[in-house]
C-alpha positions as CSV (number, residue, x, y, z in Angstrom):
1,X,-81.7,20.7,62.1
2,X,-83.3,20.4,58.4
3,X,-84.2,17.0,56.6
4,X,-82.3,16.3,53.7
5,X,-85.5,16.4,52.3
6,X,-86.3,19.8,53.0
7,X,-83.4,20.9,51.7
8,X,-84.1,19.3,48.3
9,X,-87.5,21.1,48.2
10,X,-86.6,24.6,48.8
11,X,-83.0,23.8,46.9
12,X,-85.4,22.7,43.3
13,X,-87.8,25.5,43.8
14,X,-85.2,28.6,44.1
15,X,-82.8,26.9,41.0
16,X,-86.7,26.8,38.7
17,X,-87.1,30.2,39.3
18,X,-84.2,30.5,36.1
19,X,-87.4,29.5,34.4
20,X,-89.5,32.5,34.6
21,X,-86.4,35.0,32.9
22,X,-87.2,33.3,30.1
23,X,-91.4,34.0,29.8
24,X,-90.6,37.3,28.3
25,X,-89.2,35.9,25.4
26,X,-91.9,33.7,24.8
27,X,-94.5,36.8,23.9
28,X,-93.4,37.1,20.7
29,X,-91.4,35.9,17.8
30,X,-89.9,39.0,16.4
31,X,-86.9,40.6,17.7
32,X,-85.1,43.4,16.1
33,X,-81.0,44.0,16.0
34,X,-81.7,47.1,18.7
35,X,-83.8,44.6,21.0
36,X,-81.0,41.7,21.0
37,X,-78.4,43.9,20.8
38,X,-80.3,45.7,24.5
39,X,-81.2,42.8,25.4
40,X,-77.4,40.6,25.3
41,X,-76.2,43.8,27.0
42,X,-78.9,43.4,29.6
43,X,-77.7,40.0,30.0
44,X,-73.8,40.4,30.2
45,X,-74.5,43.1,33.3
46,X,-76.7,40.4,34.9
47,X,-74.0,38.1,34.5
48,X,-71.2,40.0,35.6
49,X,-72.8,41.3,38.2
50,X,-73.9,37.4,39.8
51,X,-70.5,36.8,39.1
52,X,-69.0,39.5,41.2
53,X,-71.5,39.6,44.4
54,X,-73.0,36.6,44.4
55,X,-69.5,34.3,43.7
56,X,-66.3,36.5,44.1
57,X,-67.4,38.1,46.9
58,X,-68.9,35.0,48.9
59,X,-65.9,33.2,47.9
60,X,-63.7,35.7,49.4
61,X,-65.3,35.5,52.7
62,X,-65.1,31.7,52.9
63,X,-61.5,31.5,51.4
64,X,-58.1,33.3,50.5
65,X,-58.2,35.4,47.4
66,X,-55.5,32.8,46.1
67,X,-58.1,30.5,46.1
68,X,-60.5,32.2,44.5
69,X,-58.2,33.5,41.7
70,X,-57.5,29.9,41.3
71,X,-60.7,29.1,40.3
72,X,-61.0,32.2,38.2
73,X,-58.3,31.4,35.6
74,X,-59.7,27.5,36.3
75,X,-63.2,28.5,35.0
76,X,-62.0,30.9,32.3
77,X,-60.1,28.1,31.1
78,X,-63.1,25.6,30.7
79,X,-65.1,27.9,28.5
80,X,-62.5,28.8,26.6
81,X,-61.9,25.1,25.8
82,X,-65.1,24.4,25.8
83,X,-65.6,27.2,22.9
84,X,-63.0,25.4,20.7
85,X,-64.7,22.2,21.5
86,X,-67.7,23.4,19.6
87,X,-66.8,25.0,16.3
88,X,-69.8,23.2,14.5
89,X,-72.1,22.9,17.2
90,X,-75.0,23.5,15.1
91,X,-74.6,19.7,13.3
92,X,-74.7,18.7,16.7
93,X,-78.4,19.8,17.0
94,X,-79.5,20.3,13.8
95,X,-83.1,20.2,14.9
96,X,-83.3,23.3,16.3
97,X,-82.3,25.3,13.9
98,X,-85.6,25.7,12.0
99,X,-88.4,25.7,14.6
100,X,-87.3,29.2,16.9
101,X,-87.6,32.9,15.5
102,X,-88.0,35.2,13.1
103,X,-85.8,38.3,13.6
104,X,-86.6,41.7,12.1
105,X,-83.9,44.3,12.1
106,X,-84.8,48.5,11.7
107,X,-84.4,48.4,7.7
108,X,-87.0,45.6,7.5
109,X,-86.9,41.5,7.6
110,X,-84.4,39.2,8.2
111,X,-84.6,35.9,6.4
112,X,-86.5,33.2,8.5
113,X,-84.5,30.6,10.5
114,X,-85.6,27.9,8.1
115,X,-84.6,30.5,5.2
116,X,-81.0,30.9,6.8
117,X,-80.6,27.3,7.4
118,X,-81.4,26.3,3.4
119,X,-78.7,29.4,2.9
120,X,-76.3,26.6,3.8
121,X,-74.1,25.9,6.8
122,X,-72.5,29.2,6.9
123,X,-75.8,31.4,7.6
124,X,-74.4,31.7,11.3
125,X,-76.2,29.8,13.0
126,X,-73.4,27.3,14.0
127,X,-72.1,30.6,15.8
128,X,-76.0,31.0,17.0
129,X,-76.2,27.6,18.9
130,X,-72.3,27.3,20.1
131,X,-73.3,30.7,22.2
132,X,-76.9,29.5,23.6
133,X,-74.6,26.4,24.5
134,X,-71.9,28.5,26.4
135,X,-74.5,30.7,28.5
136,X,-76.1,27.7,29.8
137,X,-73.5,26.1,30.6
138,X,-72.1,29.2,32.0
139,X,-75.4,29.8,33.8
140,X,-75.5,26.0,34.3
141,X,-72.0,25.5,36.8
142,X,-73.1,29.1,38.6
143,X,-75.8,27.5,40.0
144,X,-73.9,25.1,41.8
145,X,-72.0,26.9,44.3
146,X,-75.5,28.8,44.8
147,X,-76.6,25.5,45.6
148,X,-73.5,24.4,48.2
149,X,-74.7,28.0,50.0
150,X,-77.9,26.2,50.6
151,X,-76.8,22.9,51.8
152,X,-74.5,24.7,54.1
153,X,-76.7,27.0,56.0
154,X,-78.9,24.0,56.7
155,X,-76.6,21.5,57.2
156,X,-74.8,24.3,60.0
157,X,-79.1,24.2,61.7
158,X,-79.2,27.5,60.7
159,X,-82.9,26.7,58.8
160,X,-84.0,30.5,58.3
161,X,-80.8,31.3,57.4
162,X,-81.0,28.7,54.7
163,X,-84.4,29.8,53.8
164,X,-83.0,33.4,53.5
165,X,-80.0,32.4,50.9
166,X,-82.1,29.9,48.9
167,X,-85.1,33.3,48.4
168,X,-82.3,35.6,47.4
169,X,-80.9,33.2,44.8
170,X,-85.0,32.4,43.8
171,X,-84.5,36.3,43.3
172,X,-81.6,36.3,41.3
173,X,-81.7,33.7,39.1
174,X,-85.0,34.8,37.5
175,X,-82.0,37.4,35.5
176,X,-80.2,34.6,34.9
177,X,-83.0,32.9,33.1
178,X,-83.8,35.9,30.8
179,X,-79.5,36.2,30.1
180,X,-79.6,32.0,28.9
181,X,-82.8,32.9,27.3
182,X,-81.5,35.6,24.7
183,X,-79.1,33.5,23.1
184,X,-81.6,30.8,22.9
185,X,-84.3,32.4,21.2
186,X,-81.8,34.1,19.0
187,X,-80.4,30.4,17.9
188,X,-83.9,29.5,17.1
189,X,-84.6,27.4,19.8
190,X,-88.6,26.9,20.6
191,X,-90.1,28.9,23.1
192,X,-91.1,25.6,25.1
193,X,-87.7,24.4,25.0
194,X,-86.0,27.7,25.8
195,X,-88.4,27.5,28.8
196,X,-87.7,24.2,29.7
197,X,-83.8,24.9,29.0
198,X,-83.6,28.1,31.2
199,X,-85.3,25.9,34.1
200,X,-83.3,22.9,34.1
201,X,-80.3,24.9,34.1
202,X,-81.2,26.0,37.9
203,X,-83.6,23.1,38.4
204,X,-81.2,20.3,38.3
205,X,-77.9,21.7,39.6
206,X,-79.0,23.6,42.2
207,X,-80.5,20.7,44.5
208,X,-78.1,18.4,43.8
209,X,-75.2,20.9,44.9
210,X,-77.8,21.6,48.0
211,X,-77.7,17.9,49.0
212,X,-73.8,17.4,48.3
213,X,-73.4,20.5,50.8
214,X,-75.3,19.2,53.0
215,X,-74.1,16.0,53.4
216,X,-70.6,16.7,53.5
217,X,-71.0,20.2,54.7
218,X,-67.2,19.9,55.9
219,X,-65.5,19.5,53.1
220,X,-67.4,21.9,50.8
221,X,-67.2,24.7,52.8
222,X,-62.9,24.1,52.4
223,X,-64.1,24.1,48.2
224,X,-66.6,26.6,48.2
225,X,-64.6,29.3,47.5
226,X,-62.8,27.4,44.6
227,X,-66.0,26.6,43.3
228,X,-67.6,30.0,43.7
229,X,-64.2,31.5,41.5
230,X,-64.8,28.7,38.8
231,X,-68.4,30.0,37.8
232,X,-67.0,33.4,37.9
233,X,-64.4,32.7,36.1
234,X,-66.8,30.4,33.1
235,X,-69.8,33.8,33.1
236,X,-67.3,36.4,32.7
237,X,-65.6,35.0,30.1
238,X,-68.2,33.9,28.3
239,X,-69.3,37.2,28.6
240,X,-66.6,39.0,27.1
241,X,-65.8,36.2,24.8
242,X,-69.6,35.9,23.4
243,X,-71.9,38.2,24.6
244,X,-70.2,42.0,24.3
245,X,-69.0,41.1,20.9
246,X,-72.2,40.2,19.2
247,X,-74.2,43.2,21.4
248,X,-72.0,45.3,19.6
249,X,-72.1,44.1,15.4
250,X,-75.2,45.8,14.2
251,X,-74.8,49.6,14.8
252,X,-76.6,49.5,18.8
253,X,-73.3,49.5,21.3
254,X,-74.4,52.6,23.3
255,X,-77.7,50.7,23.9
256,X,-76.0,47.4,24.4
257,X,-73.2,49.7,27.0
258,X,-75.7,51.5,29.1
259,X,-77.9,47.6,29.1
260,X,-74.8,46.2,30.6
261,X,-74.3,48.7,32.9
262,X,-78.4,48.8,34.0
263,X,-77.8,44.5,34.2
264,X,-74.8,45.2,36.2
265,X,-76.9,47.6,38.6
266,X,-79.4,45.7,38.8
267,X,-77.5,42.6,40.6
268,X,-75.5,44.6,42.6
269,X,-79.5,46.1,44.3
270,X,-80.7,42.4,44.0
271,X,-77.4,40.9,45.9
272,X,-77.1,43.4,48.5
273,X,-80.2,44.2,49.2
274,X,-81.1,40.7,49.8
275,X,-77.6,39.8,51.0
276,X,-76.8,36.8,49.2
């Protein structure tokens, strides 16, 4: 049987791969509306695909539909309640507003973030930061049942199965990290901080959850369907509350929609081929 230390190392490595998804957004400090809307659409498809294939379906295999649905409702309600509690997040994180990217649209330059800050609090930065925080919370919650799955697999004595699940999760975490990084960059969070936050979103909750699953396998196995449903509900809620509306506001709705389908298809392939 594997040791707790081995489980923690494997889960930490798998979780930290979320940071890889942020790397493409460190290559440039200029993003057009077309690229941004397409990126939001891709991120939305990735999150919905992860919710369905990595959370809902495994939850149904280990529990009843009622348990998963209860988790879905609770997760969606949690996300919407969190949104209501974060109406002025630019006041909570003022330092992030002046150190990020510069955006361009097809017609020319948009104001820099520092210029937008000088224009006052109603410039949309609060919404950007709130959106980034909500997506980050959903991704972090989503990593908890994944960590539980790794811990449960190792606790069952199937080290090979645990490694296979962890590998699949590591691959899946890369696009998850991208989904979190897109709104963070738009909100003006600096590249290094975006990389740090996306890495921590998986590198912290997954090993903790894996340890809990490993040590309390009998109890956690019964809770997994509800936990998976909760994470899926939060992810789906943030997609349709924040990402989809934001990707359809600049005249590139078709691009965003096509990217959504591509992101969903990507996660279908990743999760089914790797048998997450």
